N, C-alpha and C positions, 0 to 999 in steps of 0.2 A: 308597391304596384303588384298587380296580379299578371303573372308570366307563366308560359310554359317553356320548356327549354328551346331557346333560339328563338320564340315568338313573343312581341310585346303586343298586350292586350289594350289597343289605344281607346277602346270604347270606355274604359273605366280610368282612364289617366287625365288628370287635370292638366291645361297648359300645354295641350298637344302641339299648338303653333310654335311655340317655344322650343319644346324637346325635339321637334323635326328640323331645327336649324343644325347646320354642320358647321363645325370648325375647319375652315378650309384654308390651307396655305396655297397661295394662288401660283407660286413659283415652280418650275419644273427642274428637278436636280438631276445632273449628268451621270446617271448611274452606268450608262453604256460606255462611257470615257473614249468614245471614237475620236473625240477632238485630238486626243495625243496621237491618234492613228496618222495625222498629218504632220507629225514633227519632222519628217525628213525636209520639207519645204524651208524649215529655219536654216537648215545646212546648206541646201543647195538654193541659196538666195541670189544668184546670179541669172538673169534672163538676157538673152541675145535673139534678135530676130532672125530668122532665117527666110530667104525668099523662096525656096523650094522645099517640098516635103522630104526630101532626102539631103542629107547635109554630110560633108567630108572635111576630115582634116590630115594633114601630112605629118609625118615624123621622118627625122634623117637618120641615116645609116651611122653606126659607130665607125670612127674614122680607123680604129684597128679592130682586127678581129684575130682569133685563133684558129689554128689547123691541127687536124688529128692525123698522126702518121699511120697510113693503112699497109705500107710495106717497106722494107728496107732492101735496096738494092746491092750497094755494096759500102763497106768502109767503117762500119760501128767499131769504135775504139782506135780510130786513126784521126788524124788531123783534118782529113776531108771525107765527108760521107756524101752518099747519095740514097734519097729515101724518096716515097711518094706520098703525099696526101691527097685525100678525097673529101675533106671538109674545108669548106672556104677556098676552094682549090683555085679561084681565079684571083686572089689577093696576093700570093707571093711574087716578088720581082727582084730582079738582080739590083744589088745594093742594099738590101734589107739586112739589118742586124738582127739575129734571132737567138733566142733560147730555148733549149729542149728541156723539159722537166724530168729528165733521166736522173735517177738517185747520183750517177756518177759525174754529173755535169756541174757540180757546184762550183760557182765562179768563173765558167766557162761561156764564152759568146763566140758565135760564128756570123761570117757575113755569106750571104746567097751569091754565089759565082754565076750560076746558070739556072734558068728554069725552062722547062719544056712543057706547055700545056696540053693535057689529051681531052678526053670526052669526061668531064667530071673529075679529072684528076689533073695534079701538077708534079712533076718530077724535079726535085729540088738538089742542085750541088750545092754544098755549104763547107766553107773553110774555116778553120779556128783563126780567130785573131791572135792568139799567142803563138803561132807557129807549130812545128813539129812537136814542142815540148808539151802541148796542152792536147790531148785527146778527146774528141767528140764521141759521145756514146748514144745511139738512138735506136728503139725497139717499138714494134707495132702497139699502137695504142697512146704512145708518148704525145703530149701537147707542144706544139711549137707557137711560142709568142713573138710577136715583132714590136721591139723595143723602139728602135731608132733606125736611122740609115747612114751609110758613109760611101763617099765616092773619092776617087784620085784627083789629083791635079789635073786639069784640061780635059774633065770628063765629058761624056757625052749626057744628054738629057735622060733621066730614069723613064720607064715605061709609063705611059698615062694610066692612071687608075682612076676608074669611073666610080663615083658613090650615086647610089639611087636613093629613092625616098619610098617610104611606105605610106599607103594610104588606108585610112580607117572611116568608116562610115555608118551612120545610124539613120533613123528616119522618124519623123514624127507620127503621132498617133491621135484620132479624133476621139475626143472623150465628149459624152452627151449625158444631159440628164433632163428630167421632165416632171413638171407638176399640174394637176388640173383639179379646179374646185367648181362645183356647180353655183348657181345664183343662191339656192338655200342655204348650201354650207358656209358660203362666203359671209353671211350676215348672222348666221347663228352665233349666240354666244355659248361659250365653254366655261368651265369653272377654274381653268387656269390661265394665267397672263403671261404673255410674251411681249418683250417689247413695248409693254404698257397697255396692250390690247387683248381684250378677252375673246379673241377669234382663232380657230384653228390654223387660218392662213400663215401667219407669221412663223409658227412652229414647223409647219410643213416645209416652209421655204429654208428655215435654217438647217433643219435636218437634211434636205436634198443637197445643199451647198457642202454641208460636212461630208456627205456620201462622196460627191463629185471629187472633193479635194483628196478625200482617202483613196479613191480608186487611182487619182494621179499619182499619190505617194507610194502606193504599192507596185504601180508599174515601172516607177523610177528605182525601186530596189530589185524587184524580181521579174520585170518584163523581159520577154525574149523577143528579139528582132525577127519579124517574118521575112519568109522569103517573097512573099507575094508584095507587090507594089500597086499605089494606085493606078500607076499606067499601063500594068499588063493587060494584054488584049484578051487574055484567055486565063484569069487569075485562078488559082488553086484555092485560095482563101477568099469568097465572093459573097457579097450581100445576096441572099436568095431571092430577094425581091427584084432589084435592079440589075444585079449581076455585075455590079462594079467590084474593083479589088478592094479589099481591106488590109492595111498594113498596121503593125504593131511596131512599138520603139523597145530597144533593148535597155535594160536597167542595169544599175552597178553590179550585180551579179553575174550578169551576161557579159559585159564588158571585162571583168576580172578574170572569169573562167574562160573566156574566148581568147585574150590577148595579155593578160596579166600574170602574175604569181599565183600558183595554187599549191597548197602543201597541207599537211595534217600532222597531228601528233602522232607518234608512234602507238601510243595506246589511248584512245579516246578516254576522256574523263579525267585525264592526269595533264597537269603543266607544272614545268618547273624550268631550271636553267637550260635543260636540253632543247626543250622548246623554244626558249628566248634566242639561245645561240643559232637556232635553225632559222628562224624568222629574220634574225639580223644578218645571217650569212646569205640568205635569198636577196636580201636587199642590197648588200655590196655586189654580190654577183651581177646585179643589174644597175650598177652606179646610180642609186637612187639617192633621193634626199635624206635628210637625217630626223625629221619631225614628222608626226604623223597622227591623224585622228584614227581611232579604232572604234568602229560601230560594232555593237554586240548586243545580244540579249540579255536579260538578267541572269540566265542559266549560266552563260558563259561567263559573265562579270564575277558570279559568285566562286566558280573555279579558281579565276585569277585572283580573286581576294584572298581566298584560302592560302594560296602560296605566297602572295607578297605580304599579307599582313602578319604572317607567322615568321618572316626573317627577323634576325636580330635588329638590322636597320633597313627598313626596306625602302626609304626615301619616297614614299607614297604620299602625295600632297594633294588637297583640294585646291582647284585653282579656276580663275575665269580665263577663258580660252580666247585666242586672238586668231581669226582667219582673214588674211588679206586686209589687215588693219581694222576689222570689225570684230567687236567682243559679243560672244555668245552669252546669252543671259541665263545660263544655268551651270551650275558646279560640275566639274569633271575631275576625275583623278589623273594625276600625273605622274609619270616614273621615267626616270634616265637609265638607260642600261647599254654600255659599249659605244658611249656618245650618241645614242639615238634616243630621241624623246618620244615618249608615247602619251597621248591623251585619250583616257577610257571613258567611252560613252555608252551607258545602256540606253538603247533606243526603245522606246515603248512599242513602236511598230512591230518589233521582232517578238514580242510579248504577247501580241494579240493573238487569242487562240482560235479566232475564226480563220485566220489565213497562214499563221506560223506557229508551229510547235514542233515537238519531237516526232509527232506522228503525221503531219501534214507536209511540212518542208524542213525535214530533219536536218539537211545539209546546211542550208541558209541558217537556221535557227541555232545550229552548233558552231558557227563560225564567227571569226573575227574579220571584219574587213577594214584592212588598212589603207587610208587615203592621204596623200601628203597634204599638209596644211598650206604650202606655199603655192604661188602663182608658177605656172611653167613658162620657160623663157621661150622666145623664138630665135631662131639663128640670127636675127638682125636686130637683137636686144628688146624686142617687145615683149609683153607679159599677158598672158590670159589664165582665168581660173581653171583649176583643175577640173572642177564639177560645174556645169552650168544647163539652165534649161534653154533648149533651143524651141522657138515657137513661131507659128505663121500668124501674121498680122489678122485683125478682124475682118472677116470677108464682107461685113455688111458697110455699107456707105454711111457716113455721118453718125448722128445720133437723133432720137427723137422721144416722145413721151412712152412709146412703146419699147424703146432700146435703149441698153446702156452696157458699156464695156470699160474694163481697166486696161484695155489693150491686149490682154491676153484671153481672159474669159468674157465671153458676150452673153448676155441675158436679154430675152425679147418675149414679149407677151401678146397672146392673140386672143380672140373671142370677144363676145359682145361684151364682157366685163372688163376688157382692157381699157386702159387710159383713153386710148383712142379705138373705138369698136373696130373689128376687123371683118366680123361675119355675124350672122343672127343667132349663134349657138349661145345659149346664155350658161356661160361659163368662162373661167379665167385660166388660160394655158400658160405656163411659164415654161420656156426652153433655156437651157445653158448649153453652150458648146465652147470647145477649145481645142486647138490642134497643137499638141506639144512632143517633146521628146528629150531625153538626157543625152548630153554630151561629155564624155570623159577623155581628157587630154593627157598624152604620155602615159598610156595605161600600163607599160613595162613596169612602171613604178608602184604600182596597185598590187597588194596581196590579199589574198583570202586563205585563212589559216584556220582549218577545222579542229575544234577542241573536243566537242562533245556530241 
């Protein structure tokens, strides 16, 4: 055929109609891979309704604490000592058996004989249980631990010790998405096929739902709880149109950095037994459980792989993981160290360059998030999942041709092209709304450890 560069001369080509046909694959291939962005929902697969847009949970106090010596009044190196503490100063009471972590006190135990409470201080008189032959040494900065208590025959009741509870709270956040298509667009054929239809509408709806779930997933990881509440009369964060308050939910990163354990490698980009020991010691110091999901980016996973897979006998295995009796349908690496078991999960949400990277959210991108795999016990022997979604129920009454809901996300249609027309505008409008927030329980057992 006669051509010039980049131009077909159709006037001298036979069978033009045949040559103009195009070989079209009607499928749309998922190059964006944004579906993986919603993977956090596979793990946070517990949902619990909340009747209010703010929700609270309570955690109990430790039944024993430690005190720090702030000054020594008299007697260090004798069988009776007097010293002052100003850390947890309301805890000591007469009758407690204590140990003082001075290097000279190996095997020495003392009983508190008298306590005088001051303003943020307690002056303690302690006497050795071994008599004059066992000397007690105490210095500023020493730690006093309370192991037990002892009383004489026909003794009086000990001083009442009150235990408090600590309240944690988070709040829901309204997520919305919207789609609109005109009467002409609704019926115009396109060259690709979605759900068996050559129309733009199914494609748009799928993309919008993926985006909505992605927004929720991101907020459950990296959301920050707002100071503003819906109920604020003069909200700082307000809708500029109606003036009403806007509240956001705190995600996993907010929970851990606010209430949990945060630490980092001494030298970012390196990981070995020093870091593992630090992680485990952090858990032990907080009386944490021994089995964890470890969420991380591919970058962090690679650094751990270099260390573990180069050990002579690393013990790294690929397993299916059980969480509260449910098996996750993807393979994870597992390792046991110092009687702690860790399941390593590369979370694609952390590798999405549009929201997480070393230049956008370096701290989150470069950290491991440790979440216990167990359910947390209540003091009356109940159990609750460590992570769950709290949501407010559908604000719409019932269901209709224009309305559908799974109880969490509600979809409704308006316009003249809706199943039941609502107005005279020749368009189909689709709205989605949901009011959700993350809840993490006993967050003192969670840890965020920065690796890179």
